[in-house]
C-alpha positions in Angstrom: 21.3 -9.4 5.9 20.5 -11.9 3.2 21.6 -11.6 -0.4 18.0 -11.5 -1.5 17.2 -8.5 0.6 20.4 -6.7 -0.6 19.4 -7.4 -4.2 15.9 -6.0 -3.6 17.4 -2.9 -2.1 19.8 -2.5 -5.0 17.1 -2.9 -7.7 14.9 -0.5 -5.9 17.7 2.1 -5.7 18.4 1.7 -9.4 14.7 2.3 -10.2 14.6 5.3 -7.8 17.6 6.8 -9.4 16.0 6.4 -12.9 12.7 8.0 -11.7 14.6 10.9 -10.1 16.5 11.6 -13.4 13.2 11.5 -15.3 11.5 13.9 -12.9 14.5 16.2 -12.9 14.9 16.4 -16.7 11.3 16.1 -17.8 9.0 18.4 -15.8 5.9 17.0 -17.5 6.6 13.6 -16.0 6.6 15.0 -12.4 3.3 13.9 -10.7 3.5 16.2 -7.7 3.9 19.9 -7.1 1.3 22.7 -7.1 -0.8 21.0 -9.8 -1.0 17.8 -7.8 -4.6 16.7 -7.0 -3.4 15.2 -3.7 -3.0 18.2 -1.5 -2.3 16.4 1.8 1.4 15.9 1.3 4.8 17.6 1.4 5.4 17.1 -2.3 2.5 19.3 -3.0 4.8 22.2 -1.9 7.9 20.9 -3.9 8.5 21.1 -7.7 10.5 18.8 -9.9 13.7 20.9 -9.6 13.8 20.1 -5.9 12.3 16.6 -5.6 14.1 15.3 -8.7 17.6 15.8 -7.4 16.5 14.6 -3.9 15.2 11.4 -5.5 18.4 10.8 -7.5 20.4 11.3 -4.3 18.1 8.8 -2.5 18.8 6.2 -5.2 22.5 6.8 -5.2 22.7 6.6 -1.4 20.7 3.4 -1.4 23.1 1.8 -3.9 26.1 3.0 -1.9 25.0 1.7 1.5 23.1 -1.5 0.7 26.3 -3.6 0.3 28.2 -1.7 3.0 29.0 -2.7 6.6 26.3 -2.9 9.3 26.7 0.7 10.6 26.5 2.2 7.1 23.4 0.1 6.2 21.7 1.2 9.4 22.4 4.9 8.8 21.4 4.6 5.2 18.2 2.7 6.0 17.1 5.4 8.4 17.8 8.1 5.8 15.8 6.3 3.1 12.9 5.7 5.5 12.8 9.5 6.2 12.8 10.3 2.5 10.1 7.8 1.5 8.2 8.0 4.7 8.2 11.8 5.0 9.2 13.6 1.8 7.4 11.5 -0.7 4.5 10.2 1.4 1.0 11.4 1.2 -2.4 10.8 2.9 -3.7 9.2 -0.4 -2.5 5.9 1.0 -5.1 6.0 3.7 -7.8 6.8 1.2 -6.9 3.8 -0.9 -6.9 1.6 2.2 -10.1 3.0 3.8 -12.2 2.8 0.6 -10.8 -0.6 -0.2 -11.7 -1.8 3.3 -15.2 -0.3 3.0 -15.8 -2.3 -0.1 -14.1 -5.6 0.9 -15.4 -5.6 4.4 -19.0 -6.3 3.5 -17.9 -8.8 0.8 -15.8 -10.6 3.4 -18.8 -10.6 5.8 -21.0 -12.0 3.1 -18.4 -14.7 2.5 -18.5 -15.7 6.1 -22.3 -15.9 6.1 -22.2 -18.1 2.9 -19.6 -20.4 4.2 -21.4 -20.8 7.5 -24.6 -21.5 5.7 -22.9 -24.1 3.6 -21.7 -25.8 6.7 -25.2 -25.8 8.2 -24.5 -23.2 10.9 -27.6 -21.5 12.3 -26.4 -17.9 12.0 -25.3 -18.5 8.4 -28.7 -19.9 7.4 -30.4 -17.0 9.2 -28.2 -14.6 7.3 -28.9 -16.1 3.9 -32.7 -16.1 4.8 -32.5 -12.4 5.8 -30.7 -11.5 2.6 -33.3 -13.3 0.5 -36.1 -11.5 2.3 -34.5 -8.2 1.8 -33.9 -8.9 -1.9 -37.5 -9.9 -2.5 -38.8 -6.9 -0.5 -36.5 -4.6 -2.6 -38.0 -6.0 -5.8 -41.6 -5.9 -4.6 -41.5 -2.4 -3.1 -39.1 -0.9 -5.6 -37.0 0.5 -2.8 -33.9 0.4 -5.1 -31.5 -0.9 -2.6 -29.6 -2.9 -5.2 -29.3 0.1 -7.5 -28.2 2.1 -4.5 -25.2 -0.3 -4.0 -24.5 0.0 -7.7 -24.4 3.8 -7.5 -22.1 3.7 -4.5 -19.6 1.4 -6.2 -19.8 3.5 -9.3 -19.0 6.6 -7.3 -15.9 5.0 -5.7 -14.7 3.7 -9.1 -15.1 7.2 -10.6 -13.2 8.7 -7.7 -10.3 6.3 -8.1 -10.3 6.7 -11.9 -10.2 10.5 -11.6 -6.9 10.2 -9.7 -5.6 7.6 -12.1 -1.8 7.1 -12.1 -1.4 9.5 -9.2 -2.4 6.8 -6.7 0.0 4.5 -8.4 2.8 6.8 -7.3 1.4 6.7 -3.8 1.4 2.9 -3.8 4.9 2.7 -5.3 6.3 5.0 -2.6 4.6 2.8 0.1 6.3 -0.3 -1.5 9.7 1.4 -1.5 9.2 2.5 2.1 8.3 -1.1 3.1 11.4 -2.5 1.4 13.6 -0.1 3.4 11.7 -0.9 6.6 12.6 -4.6 6.2 16.2 -3.7 5.5 16.3 -1.5 8.6 14.7 -4.2 10.8 17.3 -6.7 9.6 20.2 -4.2 10.0 19.2 -3.3 13.6 18.5 -6.9 14.7 21.8 -7.3 16.6 23.1 -7.5 20.2 21.4 -8.5 23.4 17.7 -7.6 23.5 16.8 -5.0 26.2 14.6 -5.8 29.2 11.5 -3.9 27.9 11.0 -6.4 25.1 10.6 -9.4 27.5 7.1 -10.9 27.3 6.1 -9.8 30.8 7.1 -6.2 30.1 5.5 -6.2 26.7 2.3 -7.4 28.2 2.1 -4.2 30.4 3.0 -1.5 28.0 1.3 -3.3 25.1 -2.1 -3.3 26.8 -1.9 0.5 27.2 -0.8 0.9 23.6 -3.5 -1.4 22.3 -6.4 0.4 24.1 -5.0 3.7 22.9 -4.8 2.5 19.3 -8.3 1.1 19.4 -9.7 4.5 20.4 -7.9 6.4 17.6 -10.3 5.5 14.7 -13.5 6.2 16.8 -13.6 10.0 16.0 -13.6 9.3 12.3 -16.3 6.6 12.7 -18.6 9.1 14.6 -17.8 11.8 11.9 -19.0 9.5 9.1 -22.0 8.3 11.1 -23.3 11.8 11.1 -24.0 11.3 7.4 -26.9 9.2 8.4 -28.5 12.1 10.3 -30.1 15.3 9.0 -27.0 17.1 10.4 -23.9 15.7 8.5 -20.6 17.0 9.8 -18.7 17.9 6.6 -17.6 21.3 5.4 -18.1 20.1 1.8 -21.8 19.3 2.3 -24.0 22.1 1.2 -27.4 20.3 0.8 -29.2 17.0 1.6 -27.1 14.0 1.1 -28.0 11.4 -1.5 -28.7 7.8 -0.4 -25.5 6.5 -2.0 -23.5 9.1 -0.1 -25.1 8.1 3.2 -24.2 4.4 2.4 -20.6 5.5 1.8 -20.5 7.1 5.2 -22.0 4.0 6.8 -19.5 1.7 5.2 -16.5 3.9 6.1 -17.7 4.2 9.7 -18.1 0.4 9.8 -14.6 0.0 8.5 -13.2 2.3 11.2 -15.2 0.5 14.0 -14.1 -2.9 12.7 -10.5 -1.6 12.9 -11.0 -0.6 16.5 -12.5 -4.0 17.4 -9.8 -5.9 15.6 -7.1 -3.9 17.4 -8.6 -5.1 20.7 -8.0 -8.6 19.5 -4.3 -8.0 20.2 -5.0 -8.3 23.9 -8.1 -10.6 23.7 -8.5 -14.3 23.8 -9.9 -14.3 20.2 -6.7 -12.8 19.1 -5.0 -16.1 20.1 -7.7 -18.6 19.1 -10.3 -18.1 16.3 -13.7 -17.7 17.9 -16.6 -20.1 17.3 -18.4 -17.9 14.7 -15.4 -18.0 12.3 -16.1 -20.7 9.8 -13.5 -23.4 9.1 -10.9 -22.0 11.4 -12.9 -21.7 14.7 -11.1 -23.2 17.7 -7.7 -23.1 15.9 -4.7 -21.0 17.1 -4.4 -17.7 15.3 -1.1 -17.6 13.4 1.1 -15.0 15.0 2.0 -13.7 11.5 -1.7 -12.8 10.7 -2.3 -10.0 13.2 1.3 -8.9 13.0 1.3 -8.4 9.3 -2.2 -7.0 9.2 -1.7 -4.6 12.1 1.8 -3.7 11.0 0.4 -2.8 7.6 -2.2 -0.5 9.0 0.3 1.1 11.3 2.6 1.7 8.4 -0.2 3.3 6.4 -1.0 5.6 9.3 2.6 6.6 9.6 2.9 7.3 5.8 -0.3 9.4 5.9 0.9 11.4 9.0 3.5 13.9 7.5 1.1 15.1 4.8 -1.8 15.5 7.3 0.3 17.5 9.7 1.7 19.7 7.0 -1.8 20.3 5.5 -3.3 21.1 8.9 -0.6 23.7 9.5 -0.8 25.3 6.1 -4.6 25.5 6.2 -4.7 26.6 9.9 -6.9 23.6 10.9 -5.2 21.8 13.7 -8.5 20.1 14.6 -7.9 17.8 11.6 -5.3 16.0 13.8 -8.1 15.2 16.3 -10.4 13.8 13.7 -7.6 11.9 11.9 -5.0 11.2 14.6 -2.7 9.3 12.2 0.6 10.2 14.0 -0.6 9.0 17.3 -2.6 6.1 15.8 0.4 4.8 13.8 2.8 4.9 16.8 0.3 3.3 19.2 -0.7 0.6 16.8 2.9 -0.2 15.9 3.7 -0.6 19.6 0.6 -2.7 20.1 1.6 -5.1 17.3 5.2 -5.3 18.5 3.9 -6.2 22.0 1.7 -8.9 20.6 4.5 -10.4 18.7 6.9 -10.3 21.6 4.3 -12.0 23.8 3.4 -14.7 21.3 6.4 -15.4 19.1 7.5 -18.4 21.2 4.0 -19.6 22.3 3.7 -23.4 22.2 2.0 -24.6 19.0 2.2 -21.1 17.4 5.9 -20.6 16.9 5.9 -22.0 13.4 3.4 -19.3 12.4 5.3 -16.5 14.0 8.0 -14.2 12.7 10.9 -15.6 14.8 
């Protein structure tokens, strides 16, 4: 393990110890517990006098093991992952990711169209023309499409502002978990690799994992698409949905469907070479690091959201939530799919410099 990684782990452990002491000694600083607005978590059931000492212990253990021998680092990394990945995790991380993707996805699509139009591509020019026609029609007819988008963005901004610093703790915990995940990967990377990670073996089980992972977001996509119908499937809906709420459902469904399609890229040709419709990069090899980092990030988010979802579904007596949001299964399958992709392509000719090896 490099000195840089050890230093990151040490600084993180010092910060965690300080935060634990703050929570333990100053109840007003504790962001979780019964008063927490994020209910889908284990910390919603724990108060400062429990989580505070546990956080202090996590920081001290981190400092004790980070500079120790290999076996001690491996055991400590697993313990830290369990603490940050189970005890302090919550499903808010998935909300941040999903709503962020719902906003950035259309922006990225618009960027692709603009770049393609600038390069004289037919579909880019057609897309710009279609957007211009829609904008003129919106002004002439007074349909209010532009104001609809503004209301939607305002709703999302207000929702995030309402949670304020609470989501900051969610992101901080995710960052801490990511640091310990890197430390664990480095600590466990020893010995002769087993047969199951050979490229030919990874191709077999990776295909099954990839197809399974691609199916996982589909129930949520269908759930949100019902918001476009007169029969929205949502226990919180008591009357007709506003147009901006329907737009929100459409964009969230689009994000989920896009995730399913991108997952299939791990076993498709366009997951190896950028397709023709991608401006600038079309025809070039896809850097191995790109799908590995992107897919691994989503898998990690699913895993972080899983404990809170499972606990909440048990407490509320609604196990069906795990069918609609199958984060535990999705996270495991997607992680396996990404691992298989990396094992198959890390040494591919012309792509090794972009890989993780």
